KEMI-846791 format. One line per field, with one value per residue (C-alpha): residue in three letters; z, y, x; residue number from 1. Coordinates in nm, 2 decimals. Layout:
N
code c(ALA;...);
zz c(Z;...);
yy c(Y;...);
xx c(X;...);
pos c(NUM;...);
This chain:
418
code c(MET;LYS;ASP;ILE;ASP;ILE;VAL;ILE;ILE;GLY;GLY;GLY;PRO;ALA;GLY;LEU;ALA;ALA;SER;ILE;ALA;ALA;LYS;ASP;GLU;GLY;ILE;GLU;ASN;ILE;LEU;ILE;LEU;GLU;ARG;GLU;ALA;GLN;LEU;GLY;GLY;ILE;LEU;ASN;GLN;CYS;ILE;HIS;ASN;GLY;PHE;GLY;LEU;HIS;THR;PHE;LYS;GLU;GLU;LEU;THR;GLY;PRO;GLU;TYR;ALA;SER;ARG;PHE;ILE;ASP;LYS;VAL;ASN;ASP;HIS;LYS;ILE;PRO;TYR;LEU;LEU;ASN;THR;THR;VAL;LEU;GLU;ILE;THR;LYS;ASP;LYS;ILE;ILE;THR;ALA;VAL;ASN;GLU;ASP;GLY;ILE;ILE;GLU;LEU;ARG;ALA;LYS;ALA;ILE;ILE;LEU;ALA;MET;GLY;CYS;ARG;GLU;ARG;PRO;ARG;GLY;ALA;ILE;ASN;ILE;PRO;GLY;SER;ARG;CYS;ALA;GLY;ILE;LEU;THR;ALA;GLY;ALA;ALA;GLN;LYS;PHE;VAL;ASN;ILE;GLU;GLY;TYR;MET;PRO;GLY;LYS;GLU;VAL;VAL;ILE;LEU;GLY;SER;GLY;ASP;ILE;GLY;LEU;ILE;MET;ALA;ARG;ARG;MET;THR;PHE;GLU;GLY;ALA;ASN;VAL;LYS;ALA;VAL;VAL;GLU;LEU;LEU;PRO;TYR;SER;SER;GLY;LEU;LYS;ARG;ASN;VAL;VAL;GLN;CYS;LEU;ASP;ASP;TYR;ASN;ILE;PRO;LEU;LYS;LEU;SER;HIS;THR;ILE;ILE;ASN;ILE;LYS;GLY;LYS;ASP;ARG;LEU;GLU;GLY;VAL;VAL;ILE;SER;LYS;VAL;ASP;GLU;ASN;LYS;GLN;PRO;ILE;LYS;GLY;THR;GLU;GLU;LEU;ILE;SER;CYS;ASP;THR;LEU;LEU;LEU;SER;VAL;GLY;LEU;VAL;PRO;GLU;ASN;GLU;LEU;SER;LYS;ASN;ALA;GLU;VAL;ASN;LEU;SER;PRO;VAL;THR;GLY;GLY;ALA;ILE;VAL;ASN;GLU;SER;LEU;GLU;THR;ASN;ILE;GLU;GLY;VAL;PHE;ALA;CYS;GLY;ASN;VAL;LEU;HIS;VAL;HIS;ASP;LEU;VAL;ASP;ASN;VAL;SER;LEU;GLU;SER;SER;ASN;ALA;GLY;ARG;CYS;ALA;ALA;SER;TYR;VAL;LYS;ASP;ASP;LYS;ARG;SER;GLY;GLU;TYR;ILE;LYS;VAL;SER;GLY;ALA;GLN;GLY;VAL;ARG;TYR;THR;VAL;PRO;SER;LEU;ILE;ASN;SER;SER;LYS;VAL;ASN;ASN;SER;THR;THR;ILE;ARG;PHE;ARG;VAL;GLY;GLU;VAL;PHE;LYS;GLU;ASN;TYR;VAL;SER;LEU;TYR;PHE;ASP;HIS;THR;ARG;VAL;MET;LEU;VAL;LYS;LYS;LYS;ILE;LEU;SER;PRO;GLY;GLU;MET;GLU;GLU;ILE;LYS;VAL;THR;LYS;VAL;LEU;LEU;ASN;LYS;TYR;SER;ASN;CYS;LYS;GLU;ILE;THR;ILE;LYS;ILE;GLU;LYS;GLU);
zz c(-3.01;-2.69;-2.66;-2.49;-2.44;-2.47;-2.59;-2.54;-2.76;-2.58;-2.21;-2.20;-2.04;-2.30;-2.26;-1.89;-1.85;-2.10;-1.93;-1.59;-1.72;-1.90;-1.58;-1.38;-1.63;-1.53;-1.80;-1.64;-1.94;-2.04;-2.16;-2.22;-2.47;-2.43;-2.64;-2.38;-2.06;-1.84;-1.84;-1.86;-2.22;-2.30;-1.95;-1.81;-1.97;-1.90;-1.56;-1.56;-1.37;-1.49;-1.53;-1.35;-1.28;-1.42;-1.32;-0.97;-0.90;-0.83;-1.02;-1.09;-1.30;-1.59;-1.40;-1.10;-1.32;-1.48;-1.15;-1.03;-1.32;-1.30;-0.93;-1.03;-1.30;-1.04;-0.79;-1.05;-1.13;-1.50;-1.67;-1.91;-2.12;-2.14;-2.41;-2.65;-3.00;-3.20;-3.55;-3.70;-3.64;-3.88;-3.93;-3.78;-3.46;-3.47;-3.31;-3.37;-3.13;-3.04;-2.72;-2.57;-2.54;-2.91;-3.13;-2.96;-3.13;-2.97;-3.08;-2.93;-2.90;-2.89;-2.95;-2.82;-3.02;-2.78;-2.95;-2.91;-3.16;-3.29;-3.39;-3.74;-3.83;-4.02;-4.34;-4.32;-4.36;-4.61;-4.45;-4.69;-4.56;-4.45;-4.23;-3.95;-3.59;-3.34;-3.51;-3.33;-3.24;-2.92;-2.78;-2.85;-2.67;-2.38;-2.35;-2.36;-2.08;-1.85;-1.89;-2.01;-1.84;-2.15;-2.27;-2.66;-2.67;-2.52;-2.79;-2.89;-3.15;-3.16;-3.48;-3.40;-3.10;-3.02;-2.65;-2.65;-2.81;-2.56;-2.26;-2.39;-2.43;-2.05;-1.97;-2.17;-2.00;-1.66;-1.76;-1.84;-2.22;-2.40;-2.60;-2.86;-3.02;-3.09;-3.46;-3.57;-3.93;-3.83;-3.70;-3.37;-3.14;-3.19;-2.82;-2.51;-2.41;-2.06;-2.20;-2.40;-2.08;-1.84;-2.08;-2.29;-2.15;-1.80;-1.92;-2.19;-2.47;-2.80;-3.00;-3.37;-3.53;-3.91;-3.94;-4.06;-4.11;-4.47;-4.43;-4.19;-4.15;-4.04;-4.16;-3.88;-3.61;-3.65;-3.65;-3.71;-3.88;-4.12;-4.05;-4.25;-4.22;-4.43;-4.61;-4.59;-4.82;-4.58;-4.83;-4.72;-4.78;-4.94;-4.75;-4.41;-4.36;-4.02;-3.92;-3.56;-3.44;-3.25;-3.19;-3.15;-3.34;-3.19;-3.41;-3.27;-3.60;-3.52;-3.41;-3.61;-3.47;-3.48;-3.72;-3.92;-3.74;-3.80;-4.18;-4.20;-4.02;-4.29;-4.03;-4.21;-4.13;-4.14;-4.40;-4.16;-3.83;-3.95;-3.68;-3.71;-3.81;-3.52;-3.40;-3.07;-2.90;-3.04;-3.26;-3.60;-3.92;-3.81;-3.57;-3.22;-3.29;-3.08;-3.08;-2.82;-2.71;-2.94;-3.18;-3.26;-3.26;-3.09;-2.76;-2.58;-2.22;-2.09;-1.87;-2.19;-2.31;-1.99;-2.01;-2.37;-2.32;-2.02;-2.25;-2.50;-2.23;-2.13;-2.49;-2.56;-2.25;-2.37;-2.71;-2.55;-2.36;-2.70;-2.76;-3.13;-3.37;-3.53;-3.69;-3.90;-3.85;-3.87;-4.03;-3.81;-3.98;-3.94;-4.17;-4.18;-3.96;-3.80;-3.91;-3.77;-3.53;-3.31;-3.35;-3.72;-3.69;-3.43;-3.38;-3.19;-3.06;-2.87;-2.70;-2.35;-2.22;-2.43;-2.64;-2.66;-3.00;-2.97;-3.24;-3.33;-3.53;-3.80;-3.70;-3.42;-3.39;-3.16;-3.06;-3.28;-3.24;-3.25;-3.44;-3.44;-3.74;-3.79;-4.17;-4.26;-3.93;-3.67;-3.33;-3.11;-3.09;-2.84;-2.82;-2.77;-2.68;-2.84;-3.03;-3.09;-3.28;-2.97;-2.76;-2.83;-2.80;-2.73;-2.76;-2.61;-2.82;-2.61;-2.67;-2.66;-2.96;-3.15;-3.10;-3.21;-3.54;-3.58;-3.96;-3.96;-4.20;-4.10;-3.80;-3.88;-3.65;-3.79;-3.67;-3.75;-3.68;-3.60);
yy c(0.38;0.25;-0.10;-0.13;-0.44;-0.27;0.08;0.22;0.51;0.72;0.78;0.79;0.53;0.27;0.32;0.33;0.01;-0.17;-0.07;-0.19;-0.52;-0.58;-0.49;-0.73;-1.00;-0.95;-0.71;-0.46;-0.26;-0.06;0.30;0.52;0.80;1.08;1.40;1.60;1.76;1.50;1.15;1.08;1.17;1.29;1.20;1.51;1.73;1.50;1.64;1.48;1.16;0.82;0.66;0.35;0.18;-0.15;-0.12;0.03;-0.02;0.35;0.67;0.88;1.18;1.15;1.30;1.07;0.76;0.86;0.93;0.57;0.44;0.71;0.62;0.25;0.34;0.54;0.26;0.01;0.25;0.24;0.52;0.76;1.06;1.36;1.63;1.37;1.33;1.02;1.10;0.76;0.39;0.13;-0.23;-0.33;-0.16;0.13;0.44;0.80;1.06;1.42;1.63;1.93;1.71;1.64;1.33;1.00;0.66;0.34;-0.02;-0.22;-0.59;-0.50;-0.18;-0.11;0.15;0.35;0.69;0.74;0.92;1.26;1.44;1.48;1.85;2.06;2.00;1.63;1.70;2.00;2.23;2.52;2.88;3.12;3.03;3.26;3.25;3.04;2.70;2.44;2.07;1.96;1.83;2.16;2.34;2.09;2.18;2.55;2.53;2.26;2.33;2.69;2.84;3.01;3.00;2.96;3.13;3.16;3.06;2.71;2.45;2.11;1.90;1.53;1.33;1.15;1.12;1.42;1.63;1.52;1.58;1.93;2.01;1.96;2.13;2.44;2.45;2.43;2.73;2.94;2.89;2.83;2.51;2.55;2.20;1.89;1.81;1.45;1.32;0.97;0.86;0.76;0.90;0.78;0.82;0.61;0.61;0.72;1.03;1.12;1.10;1.27;1.53;1.63;1.50;1.62;1.97;1.99;2.03;1.93;1.64;1.68;1.34;1.30;1.66;1.82;2.17;2.29;2.64;2.87;3.23;3.50;3.68;3.77;3.57;3.30;3.44;3.13;2.79;2.66;2.31;2.08;1.74;1.46;1.17;0.80;0.87;1.14;1.42;1.75;1.77;2.09;2.30;2.18;2.45;2.62;2.90;2.88;3.19;3.11;3.24;2.90;2.57;2.26;1.97;1.62;1.43;1.13;1.02;0.89;0.66;0.84;0.60;0.81;0.64;0.30;0.37;0.45;0.12;-0.06;-0.17;-0.30;-0.08;-0.15;0.05;0.05;0.16;0.33;0.12;-0.16;-0.51;-0.74;-1.10;-1.23;-1.11;-0.76;-0.80;-0.63;-0.78;-0.65;-0.91;-0.76;-0.45;-0.44;-0.19;-0.11;0.15;0.42;0.39;0.04;0.12;0.40;0.27;0.39;0.32;0.39;0.08;-0.13;0.06;-0.04;-0.40;-0.44;-0.25;-0.47;-0.77;-0.60;-0.55;-0.91;-1.03;-0.80;-0.93;-1.29;-1.20;-1.05;-1.38;-1.55;-1.65;-1.58;-1.63;-1.96;-2.17;-2.09;-1.80;-1.81;-1.50;-1.31;-1.08;-0.92;-0.94;-0.86;-0.55;-0.60;-0.32;-0.46;-0.70;-0.69;-0.91;-0.98;-1.30;-1.58;-1.83;-2.11;-2.24;-1.91;-1.93;-2.07;-2.09;-1.84;-1.53;-1.23;-1.09;-0.73;-0.59;-0.29;-0.28;-0.03;0.06;0.01;-0.35;-0.44;-0.80;-0.96;-1.24;-1.23;-1.54;-1.69;-1.90;-2.12;-2.13;-2.20;-2.37;-2.16;-2.25;-1.98;-1.77;-1.50;-1.29;-0.91;-0.67;-0.38;-0.34;0.02;0.16;0.37;0.06;-0.21;-0.57;-0.88;-1.25;-1.52;-1.80;-2.09;-2.32;-2.61;-2.46;-2.38;-2.74;-2.88;-2.69;-2.72;-2.70;-2.37;-2.11;-1.81;-1.70;-1.47;-1.26;-1.17;-1.00;-1.22;-1.19;-1.56);
xx c(-3.08;-3.23;-3.39;-3.72;-3.93;-4.27;-4.33;-4.68;-4.78;-5.04;-5.09;-5.47;-5.69;-5.59;-5.22;-5.23;-5.43;-5.21;-4.89;-5.01;-5.12;-4.79;-4.60;-4.82;-4.71;-4.35;-4.23;-4.00;-3.87;-4.17;-4.20;-4.51;-4.49;-4.74;-4.76;-4.95;-4.81;-4.98;-5.12;-5.49;-5.58;-5.93;-6.05;-5.88;-6.15;-6.44;-6.54;-6.89;-6.94;-7.05;-6.71;-6.59;-6.92;-6.79;-6.42;-6.45;-6.82;-6.87;-6.93;-6.62;-6.55;-6.30;-6.01;-6.09;-6.10;-5.77;-5.60;-5.68;-5.47;-5.20;-5.15;-5.11;-4.86;-4.66;-4.69;-4.56;-4.28;-4.36;-4.15;-4.32;-4.22;-4.45;-4.46;-4.32;-4.46;-4.40;-4.30;-4.27;-4.31;-4.17;-4.28;-3.95;-4.07;-3.83;-3.99;-3.87;-4.01;-3.92;-3.94;-3.76;-3.44;-3.44;-3.49;-3.54;-3.49;-3.62;-3.62;-3.91;-3.97;-4.35;-4.55;-4.90;-5.08;-5.31;-5.33;-5.71;-5.93;-6.01;-6.33;-6.45;-6.44;-6.70;-6.51;-6.60;-6.97;-6.96;-7.21;-7.27;-7.24;-6.97;-6.67;-6.77;-6.67;-6.87;-6.84;-6.63;-6.63;-6.80;-6.47;-6.30;-6.59;-6.55;-6.18;-6.26;-6.52;-6.37;-6.00;-5.96;-6.26;-6.40;-6.76;-6.78;-7.12;-7.47;-7.72;-7.62;-7.72;-7.55;-7.53;-7.50;-7.62;-7.30;-7.22;-6.99;-7.26;-7.52;-7.29;-7.20;-7.57;-7.60;-7.27;-7.35;-7.69;-7.51;-7.30;-7.60;-7.62;-7.95;-7.92;-8.19;-8.17;-7.97;-8.00;-7.95;-7.94;-8.04;-8.39;-8.23;-7.96;-7.61;-7.53;-7.60;-7.97;-7.88;-7.71;-8.02;-8.23;-7.99;-7.85;-8.15;-8.48;-8.40;-8.33;-8.61;-8.36;-8.52;-8.37;-8.46;-8.42;-8.41;-8.30;-7.98;-7.83;-7.85;-7.71;-7.51;-7.60;-7.35;-7.04;-6.80;-7.00;-7.26;-7.61;-7.82;-7.85;-8.11;-8.23;-8.44;-8.61;-8.45;-8.61;-8.51;-8.22;-8.10;-8.18;-8.34;-8.71;-8.81;-9.06;-8.94;-8.67;-8.65;-8.42;-8.28;-8.10;-7.78;-7.42;-7.26;-7.27;-7.11;-7.03;-7.06;-7.05;-6.84;-6.49;-6.20;-5.92;-5.58;-5.40;-5.15;-4.86;-5.02;-5.05;-4.68;-4.60;-4.81;-5.07;-5.38;-5.68;-6.05;-6.25;-6.54;-6.39;-6.07;-5.89;-5.65;-5.75;-5.65;-5.67;-5.79;-5.47;-5.54;-5.23;-5.22;-5.08;-4.74;-4.61;-4.55;-4.76;-5.09;-5.38;-5.64;-5.88;-6.03;-5.74;-5.87;-6.25;-6.45;-6.59;-6.90;-6.76;-6.41;-6.45;-6.45;-6.14;-5.96;-6.07;-5.97;-5.64;-5.54;-5.59;-5.36;-5.10;-5.11;-5.08;-4.79;-4.61;-4.68;-4.53;-4.22;-4.18;-4.15;-4.51;-4.51;-4.80;-4.85;-5.13;-5.43;-5.67;-6.05;-6.20;-6.46;-6.71;-7.05;-7.35;-7.72;-7.71;-7.37;-7.13;-6.81;-6.65;-6.34;-6.14;-6.15;-5.94;-5.92;-5.64;-5.81;-5.48;-5.43;-5.77;-5.76;-6.12;-6.30;-6.26;-6.49;-6.61;-6.74;-6.96;-7.17;-7.49;-7.57;-7.93;-8.18;-8.32;-8.61;-8.70;-8.44;-8.18;-7.80;-7.70;-7.35;-7.25;-6.95;-6.93;-7.29;-7.39;-7.58;-7.43;-7.57;-7.89;-7.95;-8.27;-8.22;-8.50;-8.31;-7.99;-7.86;-7.56;-7.48;-7.38;-7.13;-7.25;-7.05;-7.06;-6.83;-6.69;-6.57;-6.27;-6.51;-6.70;-6.38;-6.26;-6.60;-6.58;-6.21;-6.23;-6.43;-6.30;-6.52;-6.73;-7.02;-7.24;-7.59;-7.90;-8.21;-8.58;-8.61);
pos c(1;2;3;4;5;6;7;8;9;10;11;12;13;14;15;16;17;18;19;20;21;22;23;24;25;26;27;28;29;30;31;32;33;34;35;36;37;38;39;40;41;42;43;44;45;46;47;48;49;50;51;52;53;54;55;56;57;58;59;60;61;62;63;64;65;66;67;68;69;70;71;72;73;74;75;76;77;78;79;80;81;82;83;84;85;86;87;88;89;90;91;92;93;94;95;96;97;98;99;100;101;102;103;104;105;106;107;108;109;110;111;112;113;114;115;116;117;118;119;120;121;122;123;124;125;126;127;128;129;130;131;132;133;134;135;136;137;138;139;140;141;142;143;144;145;146;147;148;149;150;151;152;153;154;155;156;157;158;159;160;161;162;163;164;165;166;167;168;169;170;171;172;173;174;175;176;177;178;179;180;181;182;183;184;185;186;187;188;189;190;191;192;193;194;195;196;197;198;199;200;201;202;203;204;205;206;207;208;209;210;211;212;213;214;215;216;217;218;219;220;221;222;223;224;225;226;227;228;229;230;231;232;233;234;235;236;237;238;239;240;241;242;243;244;245;246;247;248;249;250;251;252;253;254;255;256;257;258;259;260;261;262;263;264;265;266;267;268;269;270;271;272;273;274;275;276;277;278;279;280;281;282;283;284;285;286;287;288;289;290;291;292;293;294;295;296;297;298;299;300;301;302;303;304;305;306;307;308;309;310;311;312;313;314;315;316;317;318;319;320;321;322;323;324;325;326;327;328;329;330;331;332;333;334;335;336;337;338;339;340;341;342;343;344;345;346;347;348;349;350;351;352;353;354;355;356;357;358;359;360;361;362;363;364;365;366;367;368;369;370;371;372;373;374;375;376;377;378;379;380;381;382;383;384;385;386;387;388;389;390;391;392;393;394;395;396;397;398;399;400;401;402;403;404;405;406;407;408;409;410;411;412;413;414;415;416;417;418);
């Protein structure tokens, strides 16, 4: 068994940023474990631009963004193992992995979970109809088109208006397909506003809000889908059915953090996000195990993944240098329109100048206020023109504020009209 100071599971944008930050903090004994044949994660198949505006102040494609971090990893001489699948993590921070050389066992002082997320499949939404060819997730279609060079079909309907679905609507159009509609169950798009404009509006692709697919037609190959309007309870409205002929259905119905390894290590997971419950240092309930990126919660921008993961790398480095947890924690939660917050716990003794709480709302709010409560006292009020589930929001909590309310037991973020 080999001893490593920090083992990072996942060589995507989160793992890369975390490793660089840890190395910059003086930790030399670092190892990245990546199951794919190359570093970069999902960015390698995201050939569209729009990445890096915050991090590098320029527009990059996914592979270009990844290469910036891969170059830094190589410059920092951070070792990594490719084609290496982690089989198990224990709460004692013992890692078992396998690759072509056989079984690997590692004992880590700290572990950073950076495994990313996966798409929800068709089975998760129980669409009735036959299991014919031509139905696949938007991410799988993206890999076929951008990496393998295959077109899944020519007449396309997309279920779900998440960012991957919106981007693939444009991508399939570029490749000559006829994207007939993007169908969304909710009364608003779940993707970024800019993607709705740039991927749908600019190409006259219809976005059917408050609609869903109620049947699939076809035996060997998809022949069409039946869509219907839904009511306020998301139930199909009789008499609104419409048949759209198509040979391909792409599913963009949400992402799920990859936390099977975390469960085996007895990491506490959020029932809302499916990711780990972490403190202000992005540390889980298992001391010395940190989580960042899409394995923690699904982000809308890769720039935010890099920022958050760099923080995880620094905190893991601090832990290795013997900065262990101590003191009381303040619970952090959302209410009145706020679905979840990251972190879920804050140790005020670990906060230097300020700490950032990120949160996501559960519906669209216009001309409302974001309120911050320390126990039952409102300490901050910020007016927002619009709040959307497609975009993460954040609020900074200063050390001064934490000291002022040193007896606080719970911090709550709410959406209020006044």
